[in-house]
N, CA, C and O of each residue as an XYZ file, in Angstrom:
596
protein
N     -86.424     51.710    -10.738
C     -85.216     50.930    -10.870
C     -85.609     49.612    -11.669
O     -86.661     48.990    -11.521
N     -84.578     49.299    -12.540
C     -84.589     47.921    -13.096
C     -83.525     47.396    -12.843
O     -82.592     48.101    -12.458
N     -83.384     46.067    -12.984
C     -82.068     45.178    -12.768
C     -82.358     44.031    -13.199
O     -83.522     43.640    -13.287
N     -81.282     43.299    -13.544
C     -81.133     41.900    -13.951
C     -79.808     41.324    -13.086
O     -78.690     41.806    -13.267
N     -80.062     40.233    -12.120
C     -79.297     39.850    -11.337
C     -79.049     38.466    -11.227
O     -79.952     37.648    -11.400
N     -77.913     38.150    -10.958
C     -77.621     36.717    -10.709
C     -77.773     36.299     -9.034
O     -77.592     35.164     -8.593
N     -78.100     37.344     -8.333
C     -78.294     37.067     -6.790
C     -79.718     36.865     -6.309
O     -80.620     37.555     -6.784
N     -79.943     35.991     -5.430
C     -81.286     36.054     -4.923
C     -82.123     37.489     -4.768
O     -81.586     38.549     -4.444
N     -83.227     37.358     -4.997
C     -84.034     38.811     -5.170
C     -84.494     39.118     -3.733
O     -85.260     38.362     -3.135
N     -83.984     40.290     -3.181
C     -84.314     40.609     -1.773
C     -85.507     41.440     -1.474
O     -85.402     42.637     -1.205
N     -86.662     40.800     -1.522
C     -87.765     41.312     -1.344
C     -88.118     42.511     -0.473
O     -88.695     43.506     -0.911
N     -87.713     42.339      0.857
C     -87.697     43.229      1.850
C     -87.119     44.653      1.406
O     -87.798     45.667      1.566
N     -85.765     44.694      0.807
C     -85.202     45.743      0.301
C     -86.004     46.355     -0.730
O     -85.947     47.580     -0.845
N     -86.712     45.708     -1.464
C     -87.407     46.252     -2.766
C     -88.803     46.802     -2.039
O     -89.198     47.884     -2.474
N     -89.492     46.266     -1.120
C     -90.445     46.960     -0.652
C     -90.076     48.246      0.144
O     -90.946     49.113      0.222
N     -89.037     48.427      0.660
C     -88.643     49.654      1.248
C     -88.332     50.537      0.287
O     -88.622     51.724      0.430
N     -87.736     50.103     -0.756
C     -87.634     51.160     -1.734
C     -88.822     51.709     -2.592
O     -88.649     52.618     -3.404
N     -90.156     51.058     -2.354
C     -91.225     51.577     -3.034
C     -91.874     52.426     -2.101
O     -92.930     52.978     -2.411
N     -91.328     52.594     -0.946
C     -92.404     53.311     -0.066
C     -92.199     55.006     -0.570
O     -91.177     55.597     -0.917
N     -93.344     55.391     -0.470
C     -93.705     56.985     -0.954
C     -94.869     57.307     -0.092
O     -95.872     56.602     -0.196
N     -94.845     58.337      0.782
C     -95.589     58.939      1.639
C     -97.020     59.548      0.850
O     -98.099     59.791      1.391
N     -96.681     59.693     -0.495
C     -97.888     60.300     -1.220
C     -98.632     58.940     -2.084
O     -99.497     59.164     -2.930
N     -98.279     57.838     -1.827
C     -98.697     56.638     -2.650
C     -99.726     56.061     -1.644
O     -99.400     55.848     -0.476
N    -101.194     55.767     -2.194
C    -102.007     55.042     -1.494
C    -102.042     53.455     -1.837
O    -102.659     52.612     -1.187
N    -101.254     53.222     -2.989
C    -101.296     51.906     -3.463
C     -99.974     51.461     -3.844
O     -99.224     52.129     -4.556
N     -99.680     50.266     -3.337
C     -98.666     49.566     -3.835
C     -99.025     48.091     -4.325
O     -99.613     47.350     -3.536
N     -98.720     47.681     -5.490
C     -98.983     46.543     -6.030
C     -97.554     45.617     -6.327
O     -96.615     46.262     -6.792
N     -97.389     44.510     -6.145
C     -96.224     43.772     -6.448
C     -96.759     42.480     -7.168
O     -97.932     42.112     -7.100
N     -95.778     41.844     -7.855
C     -95.910     40.630     -8.617
C     -94.530     40.098     -8.240
O     -93.508     40.770     -8.095
N     -94.703     38.491     -8.075
C     -93.697     37.604     -7.581
C     -93.823     36.363     -8.519
O     -94.647     35.470     -8.324
N     -92.942     36.385     -9.545
C     -92.722     35.137    -10.395
C     -91.794     34.039    -10.071
O     -90.597     34.036    -10.357
N     -92.550     32.940     -9.340
C     -91.663     31.996     -8.837
C     -91.209     30.858     -9.490
O     -91.888     30.613    -10.486
N     -90.340     30.104     -9.295
C     -89.976     28.680    -10.104
C     -90.930     27.608     -9.539
O     -90.916     27.267     -8.356
N     -91.781     27.090    -10.498
C     -92.498     26.061    -10.018
C     -91.950     24.766    -10.288
O     -91.195     24.656    -11.255
N     -92.250     23.640     -9.491
C     -91.845     22.440     -9.837
C     -92.349     21.312    -10.792
O     -92.104     20.107    -10.746
N     -93.215     22.110    -11.779
C     -93.594     21.387    -12.951
C     -94.210     22.394    -14.034
O     -94.662     23.511    -13.782
N     -94.143     21.808    -15.232
C     -94.549     22.591    -16.396
C     -94.919     21.524    -17.509
O     -94.374     20.433    -17.672
N     -95.870     22.023    -18.176
C     -96.416     20.762    -19.077
C     -96.572     19.267    -18.673
O     -96.368     18.352    -19.470
N     -96.893     19.110    -17.568
C     -97.197     17.673    -16.905
C     -95.913     17.162    -16.814
O     -95.845     15.933    -16.828
N     -94.888     17.776    -16.726
C     -93.550     17.316    -16.279
C     -92.911     17.879    -14.973
O     -92.980     19.064    -14.646
N     -92.390     17.069    -14.385
C     -91.746     17.381    -12.884
C     -90.272     18.209    -13.152
O     -89.313     17.525    -13.512
N     -90.124     19.429    -13.005
C     -89.096     20.126    -13.220
C     -88.170     20.348    -12.010
O     -88.534     20.885    -10.964
N     -86.849     19.846    -12.281
C     -85.779     19.767    -11.224
C     -84.784     20.901    -11.113
O     -84.061     21.143    -10.147
N     -84.858     21.504    -12.164
C     -83.725     22.633    -12.437
C     -84.352     23.578    -13.544
O     -84.901     23.130    -14.551
N     -84.211     25.018    -13.244
C     -84.426     26.083    -14.096
C     -83.247     27.007    -14.323
O     -82.415     27.228    -13.444
N     -83.213     27.454    -15.346
C     -82.020     28.412    -15.589
C     -82.715     29.399    -16.432
O     -83.636     29.157    -17.213
N     -82.148     30.583    -16.176
C     -82.324     31.936    -17.152
C     -81.066     32.252    -17.543
O     -80.103     32.196    -16.778
N     -80.987     32.683    -19.031
C     -79.777     33.372    -19.600
C     -80.533     34.704    -20.433
O     -81.699     34.779    -20.821
N     -79.484     35.660    -20.546
C     -80.042     36.653    -21.436
C     -78.987     37.464    -22.286
O     -77.775     37.257    -22.233
N     -79.531     38.306    -22.987
C     -78.174     39.179    -23.662
C     -78.477     40.332    -23.066
O     -79.413     41.076    -23.360
N     -77.424     40.522    -21.958
C     -77.574     41.693    -20.966
C     -77.745     43.106    -21.554
O     -78.649     43.735    -21.004
N     -77.068     43.791    -22.585
C     -77.165     44.842    -23.071
C     -78.725     45.141    -23.700
O     -79.362     46.179    -23.517
N     -79.063     44.236    -24.302
C     -80.411     44.472    -25.074
C     -81.459     44.254    -23.766
O     -82.255     45.156    -23.504
N     -81.434     43.354    -23.176
C     -82.360     42.933    -22.034
C     -82.445     44.381    -21.286
O     -83.518     44.978    -21.201
N     -81.439     44.810    -20.842
C     -81.680     46.284    -20.112
C     -82.058     47.279    -20.903
O     -82.593     48.179    -20.255
N     -81.994     47.484    -22.076
C     -82.371     48.454    -22.918
C     -83.828     48.287    -23.104
O     -84.544     49.277    -22.952
N     -84.444     46.929    -23.475
C     -85.812     46.825    -23.290
C     -86.522     47.053    -22.072
O     -87.600     47.649    -22.048
N     -85.944     46.592    -21.049
C     -86.432     46.947    -19.628
C     -86.805     48.186    -19.376
O     -87.836     48.511    -18.787
N     -85.615     49.221    -20.005
C     -85.767     50.556    -19.486
C     -87.010     51.186    -20.587
O     -87.748     52.101    -20.224
N     -87.107     50.603    -21.861
C     -88.249     51.049    -22.396
C     -89.452     50.583    -21.992
O     -90.392     51.357    -22.175
N     -89.692     49.533    -21.491
C     -91.014     48.924    -20.794
C     -91.242     50.028    -19.593
O     -92.352     50.532    -19.423
N     -90.260     50.322    -18.882
C     -90.466     51.095    -17.780
C     -91.052     52.840    -18.189
O     -92.007     53.447    -17.704
N     -90.301     53.178    -18.993
C     -90.571     54.402    -19.936
C     -91.922     54.622    -20.103
O     -92.527     55.626    -19.726
N     -92.404     53.631    -20.696
C     -93.881     53.169    -21.353
C     -94.783     53.229    -20.200
O     -95.730     54.016    -20.201
N     -94.548     52.457    -19.230
C     -95.574     52.459    -18.129
C     -95.514     54.056    -17.299
O     -96.503     54.590    -16.796
N     -94.339     54.545    -17.304
C     -94.323     55.727    -16.540
C     -95.065     56.833    -17.436
O     -95.483     57.803    -16.803
N     -95.247     56.826    -18.566
C     -95.991     57.482    -19.351
C     -97.192     57.340    -19.443
O     -97.907     58.342    -19.468
N     -97.723     56.092    -19.517
C     -99.072     55.643    -19.603
C     -99.791     55.777    -18.320
O    -101.009     55.941    -18.387
N     -99.253     55.736    -17.223
C     -99.900     55.786    -15.687
C     -99.158     57.011    -15.078
O     -98.166     57.576    -15.540
N     -99.887     57.317    -13.878
C     -99.361     58.242    -12.948
C     -98.670     57.388    -11.775
O     -99.307     57.240    -10.732
N     -97.426     56.837    -11.900
C     -96.628     55.953    -11.219
C     -95.594     56.759    -10.567
O     -94.820     57.433    -11.247
N     -95.532     56.727     -9.176
C     -94.580     57.173     -8.393
C     -93.367     56.405     -8.383
O     -92.303     56.972     -8.630
N     -93.405     55.285     -8.148
C     -92.092     54.330     -8.127
C     -92.586     53.124     -9.095
O     -93.757     52.752     -9.174
N     -91.387     52.524     -9.886
C     -91.456     51.303    -10.655
C     -90.111     50.652    -10.381
O     -89.018     51.208    -10.496
N     -90.377     49.177     -9.938
C     -89.099     48.617     -9.633
C     -89.452     47.374    -10.393
O     -90.584     46.916    -10.238
N     -88.380     46.623    -11.410
C     -88.590     45.576    -12.036
C     -87.105     44.709    -11.696
O     -85.995     45.229    -11.812
N     -87.296     43.582    -11.348
C     -85.809     42.820    -11.429
C     -86.092     41.572    -11.823
O     -87.063     40.955    -11.385
N     -85.313     41.126    -12.632
C     -85.349     39.715    -13.065
C     -83.973     38.929    -12.962
O     -82.893     39.344    -13.384
N     -84.196     37.766    -12.349
C     -82.939     36.882    -12.063
C     -82.521     36.066    -13.046
O     -83.434     35.561    -13.699
N     -81.164     35.713    -13.428
C     -80.624     35.023    -14.186
C     -79.803     34.008    -13.712
O     -79.360     34.197    -12.579
N     -79.411     32.753    -14.402
C     -78.701     31.874    -13.898
C     -79.516     30.624    -13.237
O     -80.733     30.559    -13.411
N     -78.887     29.714    -12.539
C     -79.815     28.737    -11.931
C     -80.518     29.099    -10.964
O     -79.875     29.574    -10.028
N     -81.820     29.039    -10.825
C     -82.653     29.329     -9.662
C     -83.274     28.183     -9.381
O     -83.697     27.418    -10.247
N     -83.394     27.937     -7.740
C     -83.897     26.877     -7.294
C     -85.491     26.897     -7.092
O     -86.051     27.973     -6.884
N     -86.101     25.885     -7.146
C     -87.309     25.772     -7.110
C     -88.004     26.465     -6.100
O     -87.493     26.358     -4.985
N     -89.148     27.226     -6.187
C     -89.695     27.939     -5.264
C     -89.217     29.224     -4.943
O     -89.760     29.892     -4.063
N     -88.219     29.637     -5.600
C     -87.490     31.124     -5.310
C     -88.103     32.074     -6.439
O     -88.830     31.622     -7.324
N     -87.759     33.411     -6.345
C     -88.244     34.318     -6.877
C     -87.501     34.381     -8.278
O     -86.271     34.397     -8.237
N     -88.091     34.417     -9.439
C     -87.183     34.858    -10.735
C     -87.392     36.020    -11.136
O     -86.563     36.635    -11.807
N     -88.818     36.615    -10.698
C     -88.995     38.052    -11.242
C     -89.901     38.581    -10.364
O     -90.927     37.989    -10.028
N     -89.490     39.960     -9.869
C     -90.389     40.620     -9.035
C     -90.651     42.157     -9.662
O     -89.787     42.917    -10.098
N     -91.841     42.347     -9.592
C     -92.344     43.967    -10.067
C     -92.943     44.519     -8.956
O     -93.665     43.820     -8.244
N     -92.715     45.823     -8.683
C     -93.401     46.501     -7.677
C     -93.670     47.888     -8.319
O     -92.850     48.521     -8.983
N     -95.105     48.320     -7.985
C     -95.486     49.692     -8.643
C     -96.248     50.476     -7.219
O     -97.017     50.026     -6.369
N     -95.760     51.568     -7.378
C     -96.366     52.493     -6.335
C     -97.091     53.775     -6.792
O     -96.314     54.610     -7.255
N     -98.364     54.129     -6.776
C     -98.873     55.104     -7.264
C    -100.009     55.708     -6.062
O    -100.170     55.207     -4.949
N    -100.627     56.733     -6.530
C    -101.484     57.304     -5.888
C    -102.818     56.487     -5.595
O    -103.268     56.446     -4.450
N    -103.430     55.849     -6.641
C    -104.529     54.934     -6.431
C    -104.286     53.837     -7.100
O    -103.431     53.776     -7.984
N    -105.095     52.769     -6.699
C    -104.957     51.276     -6.866
C    -104.949     50.957     -8.365
O    -104.128     50.180     -8.852
N    -106.004     51.656     -9.159
C    -106.236     51.053    -10.526
C    -104.872     51.244    -11.316
O    -104.498     50.314    -12.030
N    -104.187     52.284    -11.236
C    -103.022     52.460    -12.027
C    -101.986     51.782    -11.763
O    -101.101     51.693    -12.614
N    -101.860     51.107    -10.428
C    -100.916     50.377     -9.843
C    -100.984     48.879    -10.509
O    -100.081     48.242    -11.051
N    -102.390     48.521    -10.283
C    -102.444     47.197    -10.927
C    -102.468     47.097    -12.514
O    -102.013     46.112    -13.094
N    -103.005     48.133    -13.149
C    -102.814     48.119    -14.416
C    -101.322     48.068    -14.851
O    -100.943     47.199    -15.636
N    -100.522     48.953    -14.367
C     -99.227     48.957    -14.565
C     -98.278     47.915    -14.237
O     -97.162     47.877    -14.755
N     -98.742     46.956    -13.279
C     -97.945     46.069    -12.668
C     -98.192     45.076    -13.862
O     -97.233     44.613    -14.479
N     -99.556     44.739    -14.195
C     -99.738     43.867    -15.344
C     -99.137     43.937    -16.603
O     -98.625     42.978    -17.181
N     -99.219     45.346    -17.117
C     -98.363     45.672    -18.242
C     -96.960     45.153    -18.233
O     -96.431     44.488    -19.124
N     -96.447     45.537    -17.140
C     -94.807     45.416    -17.110
C     -94.439     43.863    -17.322
O     -93.674     43.425    -18.181
N     -95.173     43.095    -16.320
C     -94.762     41.832    -16.367
C     -95.085     41.191    -17.616
O     -94.309     40.323    -18.015
N     -96.237     41.515    -18.386
C     -96.525     40.933    -19.679
C     -95.400     41.423    -20.747
O     -94.890     40.651    -21.559
N     -95.112     42.653    -20.655
C     -94.148     43.027    -21.487
C     -92.766     42.312    -21.525
O     -92.142     41.998    -22.539
N     -92.366     42.093    -20.087
C     -91.330     41.630    -20.039
C     -91.268     40.038    -20.567
O     -90.280     39.617    -21.169
N     -92.171     39.392    -20.339
C     -92.370     38.022    -20.644
C     -92.347     38.068    -22.196
O     -91.743     37.097    -22.651
N     -92.849     38.948    -23.176
C     -93.083     38.748    -24.344
C     -91.807     39.687    -25.154
O     -91.548     39.425    -26.328
N     -91.162     40.628    -24.523
C     -90.117     41.493    -25.174
C     -88.864     41.446    -24.861
O     -88.013     41.822    -25.668
N     -88.488     40.902    -23.437
C     -86.983     41.003    -23.149
C     -86.570     39.901    -23.290
O     -87.076     38.867    -22.856
N     -85.266     40.066    -24.133
C     -84.330     38.733    -24.455
C     -83.726     37.920    -23.293
O     -82.508     37.801    -23.156
N     -84.704     37.321    -22.395
C     -84.351     36.461    -21.533
C     -84.972     35.082    -21.686
O     -86.175     34.913    -21.880
N     -84.086     34.119    -21.586
C     -84.493     32.867    -22.065
C     -84.549     31.772    -20.930
O     -83.673     31.874    -20.071
N     -85.534     30.650    -20.793
C     -85.525     29.947    -19.783
C     -85.396     28.647    -20.297
O     -85.929     28.315    -21.356
N     -84.512     27.665    -19.396
C     -84.369     26.538    -19.725
C     -84.560     25.467    -18.514
O     -84.015     25.520    -17.412
N     -85.438     24.514    -18.974
C     -85.834     23.698    -17.897
C     -85.275     22.067    -17.939
O     -85.349     21.424    -18.985
N     -84.868     21.644    -17.032
C     -84.365     20.455    -16.691
C     -85.528     19.565    -15.988
O     -86.154     20.013    -15.027
N     -85.783     18.235    -16.546
C     -87.133     17.707    -16.019
C     -86.470     16.371    -15.337
O     -85.337     15.961    -15.591
N     -87.335     15.812    -14.484
C     -86.759     14.528    -13.580
C     -86.611     13.476    -14.424
O     -86.047     12.499    -13.931
N     -87.005     13.388    -15.712
C     -86.704     12.218    -16.556
C     -85.349     12.408    -17.239
O     -84.848     11.428    -17.790
N     -84.668     13.666    -17.252
C     -83.468     14.110    -17.609
C     -83.673     14.891    -18.981
O     -82.654     15.313    -19.527
N     -84.834     15.104    -19.547
C     -85.075     16.037    -20.619
C     -84.526     17.430    -20.368
O     -84.495     17.824    -19.203
N     -84.142     18.120    -21.228
C     -83.865     19.339    -21.044
C     -84.387     20.170    -22.135
O     -84.241     19.773    -23.291
N     -84.897     21.126    -21.924
C     -85.604     22.061    -23.088
C     -85.768     23.409    -22.759
O     -85.954     23.802    -21.608
N     -85.694     24.224    -23.887
C     -85.934     25.925    -23.740
C     -87.360     25.874    -23.874
O     -88.011     25.141    -24.618
N     -87.842     26.895    -22.917
C     -89.257     26.997    -22.777
C     -89.695     28.350    -23.239
O     -89.031     29.324    -22.882
N     -90.822     28.518    -24.054
C     -91.258     29.834    -24.293
C     -90.234     30.729    -25.094
O     -90.271     31.952    -24.957
N     -89.307     30.113    -25.944
C     -88.406     30.773    -26.541
C     -88.509     30.528    -28.149
O     -88.283     29.403    -28.594
N     -88.862     31.625    -29.021
C     -89.233     31.429    -30.057
C     -87.647     31.461    -30.771
O     -87.592     31.034    -31.925
N     -86.742     31.803    -30.325
C     -85.120     31.779    -31.042
C     -84.323     30.744    -30.264
O     -83.118     30.635    -30.495
N     -84.889     30.012    -29.401
C     -84.082     28.929    -28.882
C     -85.017     27.604    -28.980
O     -85.772     27.292    -28.059
N     -84.918     26.973    -29.985
C     -85.648     25.323    -30.288
C     -84.953     24.408    -29.771
O     -85.559     23.338    -29.835
N     -83.842     24.313    -29.228
C     -82.993     23.478    -28.895
C     -83.676     22.516    -27.923
O     -84.104     23.130    -26.945
N     -83.928     21.123    -27.879
C     -84.212     20.334    -26.918
C     -83.201     19.168    -26.977
O     -82.555     18.912    -27.994
N     -83.103     18.450    -25.770
C     -82.198     17.338    -25.578
C     -82.686     16.589    -24.507
O     -83.440     16.950    -23.603
N     -82.122     15.402    -24.734
C     -81.994     14.390    -23.664
C     -80.879     14.158    -22.967
O     -79.863     13.797    -23.560
N     -80.899     14.321    -21.669
C     -79.555     13.935    -20.942
C     -80.079     13.159    -19.813
O     -80.661     13.707    -18.877
N     -79.864     11.754    -19.889
C     -79.953     10.962    -18.778
C     -79.590     11.689    -17.453
O     -78.502     12.230    -17.253
N     -80.552     11.646    -16.631
C     -80.348     12.306    -15.193
C     -80.156     11.322    -14.262
O     -80.313     10.143    -14.580
N     -79.800     11.683    -13.026
C     -79.427     10.699    -11.930
C     -80.642      9.977    -11.449
O     -80.501      9.134    -10.563
N     -81.877     10.236    -11.969
C     -83.051      9.818    -11.539
C     -83.550      8.444    -12.283
O     -84.512      7.776    -11.904
N     -82.778      8.169    -13.332
C     -83.016      6.974    -14.074
C     -82.670      5.750    -13.774
O     -82.956      4.824    -14.532
């Protein structure tokens, strides 16, 4: 299952979807919104995406992982929109017979998502500065005086 959602990621539900009696290994990754980046205090984070292309690339990543490793279940969910500090922005879950393939597949999936899926991150800092982060095609940076000045 792959998904892009504006809703809070429901980890308990995703864990239950990973269940498979044939699997001895379940590996998960949670990418959470942190309160800092590049020595600046982050007060707001937003993700945007080009949905049709993002879903196509996520599907390709899933298919590559399923071909490369003996995976029984793969779940990848990425949240878009404004996400509060501390909440989950991306969640990956892999279930397989053995741990090695689950660990390797999970690392592959999150790395591919970060590098290939057209999802862009914009951070707002305590000082009012707003910046697109880790985006080759979004270079806009601007200063917007915030309520903390």
